[in-house]
VMD Tcl script that builds the backbone (N, CA, C; Angstrom):
set m [mol new atoms 336]
animate dup $m
set s [atomselect $m all]
$s set {name element resname resid chain x y z} {
  {N N MET 1 A 7.360 -0.158 6.485}
  {CA C MET 1 A 7.735 -0.614 5.169}
  {C C MET 1 A 9.205 -0.990 5.174}
  {N N ALA 2 A 9.497 -2.034 4.479}
  {CA C ALA 2 A 10.886 -2.437 4.342}
  {C C ALA 2 A 11.130 -2.873 2.909}
  {N N GLN 3 A 12.131 -2.276 2.288}
  {CA C GLN 3 A 12.489 -2.695 0.941}
  {C C GLN 3 A 13.360 -3.931 1.048}
  {N N VAL 4 A 13.025 -4.933 0.256}
  {CA C VAL 4 A 13.696 -6.223 0.282}
  {C C VAL 4 A 14.324 -6.456 -1.092}
  {N N ALA 5 A 15.380 -7.240 -1.137}
  {CA C ALA 5 A 16.034 -7.566 -2.409}
  {C C ALA 5 A 15.062 -8.320 -3.312}
  {N N TRP 6 A 15.030 -7.945 -4.579}
  {CA C TRP 6 A 14.080 -8.518 -5.539}
  {C C TRP 6 A 14.116 -10.044 -5.596}
  {N N PRO 7 A 15.269 -10.698 -5.804}
  {CA C PRO 7 A 15.256 -12.165 -5.946}
  {C C PRO 7 A 14.735 -12.877 -4.702}
  {N N THR 8 A 15.108 -12.401 -3.552}
  {CA C THR 8 A 14.663 -13.017 -2.301}
  {C C THR 8 A 13.166 -12.822 -2.113}
  {N N PHE 9 A 12.711 -11.602 -2.330}
  {CA C PHE 9 A 11.318 -11.243 -2.076}
  {C C PHE 9 A 10.364 -11.929 -3.049}
  {N N THR 10 A 10.752 -12.028 -4.297}
  {CA C THR 10 A 9.837 -12.536 -5.317}
  {C C THR 10 A 9.886 -14.054 -5.495}
  {N N ALA 11 A 10.661 -14.745 -4.692}
  {CA C ALA 11 A 10.727 -16.201 -4.792}
  {C C ALA 11 A 9.348 -16.833 -4.563}
  {N N LYS 12 A 8.524 -16.197 -3.739}
  {CA C LYS 12 A 7.165 -16.685 -3.459}
  {C C LYS 12 A 6.147 -15.706 -4.032}
  {N N ARG 13 A 6.275 -15.432 -5.309}
  {CA C ARG 13 A 5.490 -14.360 -5.907}
  {C C ARG 13 A 4.000 -14.624 -6.012}
  {N N LYS 14 A 3.548 -15.849 -5.865}
  {CA C LYS 14 A 2.112 -16.107 -5.979}
  {C C LYS 14 A 1.324 -15.392 -4.891}
  {N N HIS 15 A 2.008 -14.897 -3.863}
  {CA C HIS 15 A 1.358 -14.154 -2.786}
  {C C HIS 15 A 1.608 -12.649 -2.901}
  {N N LEU 16 A 2.282 -12.228 -3.945}
  {CA C LEU 16 A 2.668 -10.825 -4.100}
  {C C LEU 16 A 1.873 -10.146 -5.206}
  {N N HIS 17 A 1.885 -8.841 -5.152}
  {CA C HIS 17 A 1.124 -8.007 -6.080}
  {C C HIS 17 A 2.109 -7.185 -6.900}
  {N N LEU 18 A 2.065 -7.345 -8.217}
  {CA C LEU 18 A 3.025 -6.737 -9.127}
  {C C LEU 18 A 2.431 -5.512 -9.818}
  {N N VAL 19 A 3.212 -4.436 -9.823}
  {CA C VAL 19 A 2.869 -3.242 -10.585}
  {C C VAL 19 A 4.039 -2.974 -11.524}
  {N N VAL 20 A 3.750 -2.915 -12.820}
  {CA C VAL 20 A 4.772 -2.712 -13.842}
  {C C VAL 20 A 4.585 -1.310 -14.424}
  {N N VAL 21 A 5.665 -0.533 -14.398}
  {CA C VAL 21 A 5.622 0.852 -14.868}
  {C C VAL 21 A 6.631 0.999 -16.008}
  {N N GLU 22 A 6.138 1.344 -17.183}
  {CA C GLU 22 A 7.030 1.590 -18.311}
  {C C GLU 22 A 7.291 3.088 -18.404}
  {N N VAL 23 A 8.570 3.428 -18.521}
  {CA C VAL 23 A 8.980 4.829 -18.606}
  {C C VAL 23 A 9.758 5.016 -19.911}
  {N N PRO 24 A 9.134 5.671 -20.918}
  {CA C PRO 24 A 9.819 5.901 -22.182}
  {C C PRO 24 A 11.058 6.790 -22.002}
  {N N LEU 25 A 11.991 6.677 -22.939}
  {CA C LEU 25 A 13.249 7.436 -22.882}
  {C C LEU 25 A 13.030 8.939 -22.727}
  {N N ASP 26 A 12.029 9.485 -23.397}
  {CA C ASP 26 A 11.830 10.937 -23.367}
  {C C ASP 26 A 11.103 11.432 -22.118}
  {N N VAL 27 A 10.723 10.535 -21.217}
  {CA C VAL 27 A 9.997 10.924 -20.004}
  {C C VAL 27 A 10.936 11.211 -18.842}
  {N N SER 28 A 11.989 10.421 -18.703}
  {CA C SER 28 A 12.895 10.594 -17.562}
  {C C SER 28 A 14.284 10.074 -17.910}
  {N N GLU 29 A 15.298 10.840 -17.523}
  {CA C GLU 29 A 16.671 10.377 -17.702}
  {C C GLU 29 A 17.043 9.343 -16.646}
  {N N ASN 30 A 16.305 9.351 -15.531}
  {CA C ASN 30 A 16.584 8.426 -14.446}
  {C C ASN 30 A 15.276 7.793 -13.958}
  {N N PRO 31 A 14.765 6.808 -14.705}
  {CA C PRO 31 A 13.497 6.185 -14.340}
  {C C PRO 31 A 13.498 5.547 -12.950}
  {N N ARG 32 A 14.642 5.006 -12.547}
  {CA C ARG 32 A 14.708 4.370 -11.223}
  {C C ARG 32 A 14.489 5.398 -10.115}
  {N N ALA 33 A 15.067 6.575 -10.258}
  {CA C ALA 33 A 14.852 7.638 -9.268}
  {C C ALA 33 A 13.389 8.062 -9.254}
  {N N LEU 34 A 12.767 8.093 -10.422}
  {CA C LEU 34 A 11.351 8.427 -10.515}
  {C C LEU 34 A 10.511 7.381 -9.769}
  {N N LEU 35 A 10.862 6.107 -9.939}
  {CA C LEU 35 A 10.152 5.043 -9.227}
  {C C LEU 35 A 10.353 5.181 -7.725}
  {N N ASP 36 A 11.570 5.494 -7.298}
  {CA C ASP 36 A 11.831 5.697 -5.871}
  {C C ASP 36 A 10.964 6.821 -5.307}
  {N N LEU 37 A 10.810 7.905 -6.076}
  {CA C LEU 37 A 9.942 9.009 -5.653}
  {C C LEU 37 A 8.495 8.553 -5.549}
  {N N LEU 38 A 8.064 7.759 -6.505}
  {CA C LEU 38 A 6.692 7.269 -6.510}
  {C C LEU 38 A 6.423 6.379 -5.298}
  {N N VAL 39 A 7.348 5.502 -4.980}
  {CA C VAL 39 A 7.187 4.644 -3.803}
  {C C VAL 39 A 7.168 5.494 -2.537}
  {N N LYS 40 A 7.993 6.511 -2.488}
  {CA C LYS 40 A 7.986 7.424 -1.337}
  {C C LYS 40 A 6.616 8.084 -1.200}
  {N N LEU 41 A 6.022 8.434 -2.313}
  {CA C LEU 41 A 4.696 9.046 -2.315}
  {C C LEU 41 A 3.630 8.079 -1.811}
  {N N VAL 42 A 3.703 6.833 -2.241}
  {CA C VAL 42 A 2.712 5.820 -1.868}
  {C C VAL 42 A 2.847 5.415 -0.394}
  {N N LYS 43 A 4.056 5.458 0.130}
  {CA C LYS 43 A 4.333 5.099 1.529}
  {C C LYS 43 A 3.803 3.705 1.883}
  {N N PRO 44 A 4.344 2.664 1.274}
  {CA C PRO 44 A 3.848 1.316 1.571}
  {C C PRO 44 A 4.036 0.955 3.044}
  {N N SER 45 A 3.038 0.287 3.580}
  {CA C SER 45 A 3.121 -0.132 4.987}
  {C C SER 45 A 3.762 -1.510 5.127}
  {N N GLY 46 A 3.714 -2.299 4.055}
  {CA C GLY 46 A 4.297 -3.638 4.078}
  {C C GLY 46 A 5.598 -3.700 3.311}
  {N N ASP 47 A 6.150 -4.878 3.242}
  {CA C ASP 47 A 7.396 -5.091 2.508}
  {C C ASP 47 A 7.168 -4.957 1.005}
  {N N PHE 48 A 8.227 -4.563 0.306}
  {CA C PHE 48 A 8.167 -4.417 -1.146}
  {C C PHE 48 A 9.555 -4.605 -1.726}
  {N N ALA 49 A 9.595 -4.819 -3.039}
  {CA C ALA 49 A 10.867 -4.932 -3.761}
  {C C ALA 49 A 10.722 -4.222 -5.094}
  {N N LEU 50 A 11.847 -3.692 -5.581}
  {CA C LEU 50 A 11.875 -2.961 -6.844}
  {C C LEU 50 A 12.928 -3.568 -7.760}
  {N N SER 51 A 12.625 -3.552 -9.044}
  {CA C SER 51 A 13.572 -4.032 -10.036}
  {C C SER 51 A 13.272 -3.314 -11.348}
  {N N GLY 52 A 14.125 -3.496 -12.324}
  {CA C GLY 52 A 13.892 -2.865 -13.613}
  {C C GLY 52 A 14.709 -3.527 -14.701}
  {N N GLU 53 A 14.262 -3.286 -15.934}
  {CA C GLU 53 A 15.011 -3.781 -17.086}
  {C C GLU 53 A 14.977 -2.722 -18.179}
  {N N LYS 54 A 16.114 -2.548 -18.827}
  {CA C LYS 54 A 16.193 -1.596 -19.934}
  {C C LYS 54 A 15.520 -2.198 -21.157}
  {N N MET 55 A 14.868 -1.321 -21.902}
  {CA C MET 55 A 14.249 -1.693 -23.165}
  {C C MET 55 A 14.747 -0.695 -24.212}
  {N N ALA 56 A 14.568 -1.006 -25.461}
  {CA C ALA 56 A 14.990 -0.092 -26.519}
  {C C ALA 56 A 14.282 1.255 -26.399}
  {N N ALA 57 A 13.027 1.242 -25.957}
  {CA C ALA 57 A 12.228 2.469 -25.892}
  {C C ALA 57 A 12.252 3.144 -24.529}
  {N N GLY 58 A 12.998 2.594 -23.575}
  {CA C GLY 58 A 13.034 3.189 -22.236}
  {C C GLY 58 A 13.373 2.164 -21.180}
  {N N MET 59 A 12.565 2.150 -20.132}
  {CA C MET 59 A 12.817 1.224 -19.036}
  {C C MET 59 A 11.496 0.683 -18.510}
  {N N ARG 60 A 11.495 -0.592 -18.163}
  {CA C ARG 60 A 10.350 -1.242 -17.531}
  {C C ARG 60 A 10.725 -1.474 -16.070}
  {N N LEU 61 A 9.931 -0.908 -15.176}
  {CA C LEU 61 A 10.190 -1.001 -13.748}
  {C C LEU 61 A 9.155 -1.912 -13.099}
  {N N PHE 62 A 9.608 -2.698 -12.142}
  {CA C PHE 62 A 8.748 -3.659 -11.471}
  {C C PHE 62 A 8.684 -3.329 -9.979}
  {N N CYS 63 A 7.474 -3.297 -9.448}
  {CA C CYS 63 A 7.256 -3.078 -8.018}
  {C C CYS 63 A 6.444 -4.264 -7.517}
  {N N ALA 64 A 6.965 -4.984 -6.554}
  {CA C ALA 64 A 6.248 -6.102 -5.955}
  {C C ALA 64 A 5.914 -5.735 -4.511}
  {N N PHE 65 A 4.665 -5.928 -4.138}
  {CA C PHE 65 A 4.193 -5.562 -2.807}
  {C C PHE 65 A 3.626 -6.780 -2.094}
  {N N ALA 66 A 3.917 -6.892 -0.801}
  {CA C ALA 66 A 3.352 -7.961 0.008}
  {C C ALA 66 A 1.903 -7.646 0.375}
  {N N ASP 67 A 1.626 -6.388 0.626}
  {CA C ASP 67 A 0.296 -5.965 1.075}
  {C C ASP 67 A -0.523 -5.496 -0.127}
  {N N PRO 68 A -1.686 -6.102 -0.372}
  {CA C PRO 68 A -2.480 -5.691 -1.528}
  {C C PRO 68 A -2.913 -4.228 -1.479}
  {N N SER 69 A -3.086 -3.677 -0.283}
  {CA C SER 69 A -3.485 -2.266 -0.198}
  {C C SER 69 A -2.352 -1.344 -0.656}
  {N N ASP 70 A -1.102 -1.743 -0.470}
  {CA C ASP 70 A 0.026 -0.954 -0.985}
  {C C ASP 70 A 0.013 -0.960 -2.511}
  {N N ALA 71 A -0.228 -2.133 -3.095}
  {CA C ALA 71 A -0.323 -2.219 -4.554}
  {C C ALA 71 A -1.493 -1.381 -5.054}
  {N N ASP 72 A -2.615 -1.423 -4.347}
  {CA C ASP 72 A -3.784 -0.633 -4.738}
  {C C ASP 72 A -3.478 0.859 -4.736}
  {N N MET 73 A -2.729 1.324 -3.745}
  {CA C MET 73 A -2.369 2.745 -3.696}
  {C C MET 73 A -1.466 3.113 -4.874}
  {N N MET 74 A -0.539 2.237 -5.225}
  {CA C MET 74 A 0.341 2.491 -6.360}
  {C C MET 74 A -0.475 2.510 -7.658}
  {N N VAL 75 A -1.373 1.553 -7.802}
  {CA C VAL 75 A -2.220 1.471 -8.987}
  {C C VAL 75 A -3.045 2.748 -9.145}
  {N N GLU 76 A -3.601 3.217 -8.052}
  {CA C GLU 76 A -4.398 4.435 -8.092}
  {C C GLU 76 A -3.533 5.656 -8.418}
  {N N ALA 77 A -2.339 5.709 -7.863}
  {CA C ALA 77 A -1.451 6.856 -8.082}
  {C C ALA 77 A -1.037 6.997 -9.543}
  {N N ILE 78 A -0.904 5.885 -10.246}
  {CA C ILE 78 A -0.414 5.939 -11.628}
  {C C ILE 78 A -1.448 5.491 -12.653}
  {N N ASN 79 A -2.664 5.225 -12.174}
  {CA C ASN 79 A -3.755 4.815 -13.059}
  {C C ASN 79 A -3.385 3.573 -13.874}
  {N N ALA 80 A -2.825 2.581 -13.207}
  {CA C ALA 80 A -2.449 1.334 -13.873}
  {C C ALA 80 A -3.688 0.475 -14.115}
  {N N GLN 81 A -3.603 -0.363 -15.116}
  {CA C GLN 81 A -4.710 -1.239 -15.492}
  {C C GLN 81 A -4.306 -2.697 -15.274}
  {N N GLU 82 A -5.279 -3.496 -14.869}
  {CA C GLU 82 A -5.003 -4.906 -14.638}
  {C C GLU 82 A -4.625 -5.590 -15.947}
  {N N ASP 83 A -3.588 -6.403 -15.872}
  {CA C ASP 83 A -3.121 -7.165 -17.017}
  {C C ASP 83 A -2.336 -8.350 -16.466}
  {N N ASN 84 A -2.322 -9.436 -17.178}
  {CA C ASN 84 A -1.628 -10.632 -16.712}
  {C C ASN 84 A -0.617 -11.098 -17.744}
  {N N VAL 85 A 0.473 -10.352 -17.835}
  {CA C VAL 85 A 1.545 -10.668 -18.768}
  {C C VAL 85 A 2.494 -11.697 -18.163}
  {N N TYR 86 A 2.791 -11.529 -16.900}
  {CA C TYR 86 A 3.722 -12.412 -16.184}
  {C C TYR 86 A 2.908 -13.346 -15.295}
  {N N SER 87 A 3.142 -14.622 -15.381}
  {CA C SER 87 A 2.334 -15.572 -14.618}
  {C C SER 87 A 2.831 -15.729 -13.187}
  {N N GLY 88 A 1.918 -16.096 -12.319}
  {CA C GLY 88 A 2.273 -16.467 -10.963}
  {C C GLY 88 A 2.119 -15.407 -9.898}
  {N N TRP 89 A 1.557 -14.261 -10.212}
  {CA C TRP 89 A 1.382 -13.194 -9.225}
  {C C TRP 89 A -0.051 -13.190 -8.696}
  {N N ALA 90 A -0.235 -12.748 -7.466}
  {CA C ALA 90 A -1.577 -12.647 -6.892}
  {C C ALA 90 A -2.408 -11.633 -7.665}
  {N N SER 91 A -1.789 -10.532 -8.085}
  {CA C SER 91 A -2.416 -9.542 -8.960}
  {C C SER 91 A -1.312 -8.864 -9.760}
  {N N GLU 92 A -1.700 -8.274 -10.881}
  {CA C GLU 92 A -0.705 -7.650 -11.755}
  {C C GLU 92 A -1.332 -6.475 -12.492}
  {N N TYR 93 A -0.642 -5.340 -12.452}
  {CA C TYR 93 A -1.117 -4.112 -13.087}
  {C C TYR 93 A 0.007 -3.482 -13.895}
  {N N HIS 94 A -0.372 -2.766 -14.970}
  {CA C HIS 94 A 0.605 -2.149 -15.861}
  {C C HIS 94 A 0.194 -0.716 -16.198}
  {N N CYS 95 A 1.186 0.127 -16.426}
  {CA C CYS 95 A 0.931 1.465 -16.939}
  {C C CYS 95 A 2.181 1.972 -17.642}
  {N N GLN 96 A 2.007 3.042 -18.402}
  {CA C GLN 96 A 3.131 3.731 -19.032}
  {C C GLN 96 A 3.037 5.190 -18.619}
  {N N LEU 97 A 4.100 5.696 -17.999}
  {CA C LEU 97 A 4.112 7.083 -17.562}
  {C C LEU 97 A 4.410 8.010 -18.729}
  {N N ASN 98 A 3.748 9.157 -18.732}
  {CA C ASN 98 A 4.067 10.183 -19.725}
  {C C ASN 98 A 4.775 11.334 -19.008}
  {N N LYS 99 A 5.167 12.342 -19.755}
  {CA C LYS 99 A 5.933 13.452 -19.182}
  {C C LYS 99 A 5.149 14.196 -18.109}
  {N N ALA 100 A 3.859 14.425 -18.338}
  {CA C ALA 100 A 3.045 15.154 -17.359}
  {C C ALA 100 A 2.929 14.381 -16.050}
  {N N GLU 101 A 2.746 13.077 -16.133}
  {CA C GLU 101 A 2.648 12.254 -14.923}
  {C C GLU 101 A 3.974 12.239 -14.174}
  {N N ALA 102 A 5.070 12.138 -14.897}
  {CA C ALA 102 A 6.387 12.160 -14.262}
  {C C ALA 102 A 6.625 13.492 -13.557}
  {N N ALA 103 A 6.240 14.585 -14.209}
  {CA C ALA 103 A 6.389 15.911 -13.595}
  {C C ALA 103 A 5.528 16.030 -12.347}
  {N N ALA 104 A 4.328 15.474 -12.387}
  {CA C ALA 104 A 3.441 15.527 -11.217}
  {C C ALA 104 A 4.028 14.748 -10.043}
  {N N ILE 105 A 4.642 13.615 -10.321}
  {CA C ILE 105 A 5.278 12.819 -9.258}
  {C C ILE 105 A 6.404 13.625 -8.617}
  {N N ARG 106 A 7.207 14.273 -9.460}
  {CA C ARG 106 A 8.317 15.086 -8.938}
  {C C ARG 106 A 7.776 16.243 -8.080}
  {N N CYS 107 A 6.723 16.888 -8.545}
  {CA C CYS 107 A 6.156 18.033 -7.818}
  {C C CYS 107 A 5.610 17.626 -6.457}
  {N N VAL 108 A 4.879 16.515 -6.413}
  {CA C VAL 108 A 4.311 16.066 -5.146}
  {C C VAL 108 A 5.418 15.713 -4.172}
  {N N ASN 109 A 6.451 15.029 -4.654}
  {CA C ASN 109 A 7.542 14.605 -3.771}
  {C C ASN 109 A 8.415 15.757 -3.308}
  {N N TYR 110 A 8.564 16.756 -4.143}
  {CA C TYR 110 A 9.429 17.880 -3.781}
  {C C TYR 110 A 8.649 19.090 -3.298}
  {N N GLY 111 A 7.328 18.994 -3.321}
  {CA C GLY 111 A 6.491 20.072 -2.829}
  {C C GLY 111 A 6.557 21.326 -3.672}
  {N N THR 112 A 6.751 21.167 -4.974}
  {CA C THR 112 A 6.817 22.330 -5.859}
  {C C THR 112 A 5.623 22.375 -6.786}
}
mol reanalyze $m
mol bondsrecalc $m
mol representation Tube
mol addrep $m
């Protein structure tokens, strides 16, 4: 797995698989660190890129994967649902993490 810069990696997004994770303000003080833990848990075998944008209610995080099986593992890990909000992706999934899911991600990654 190799993490690639978002703008470079997503220039050819029609071949990439997007997973969008919304993290409300009350779920995590550091949503990006939570996403990093989640990617560590999924252990992608192919290239990927991460990005995010702040929202009034929290943060929207974007994960783009070159390998569809990596996206599938992420989708399964967070129970994301297929949705096509952003055009031009090979596949697109969305979810919103709650406090229990965030705690479970931390526990699995830290072995607690």
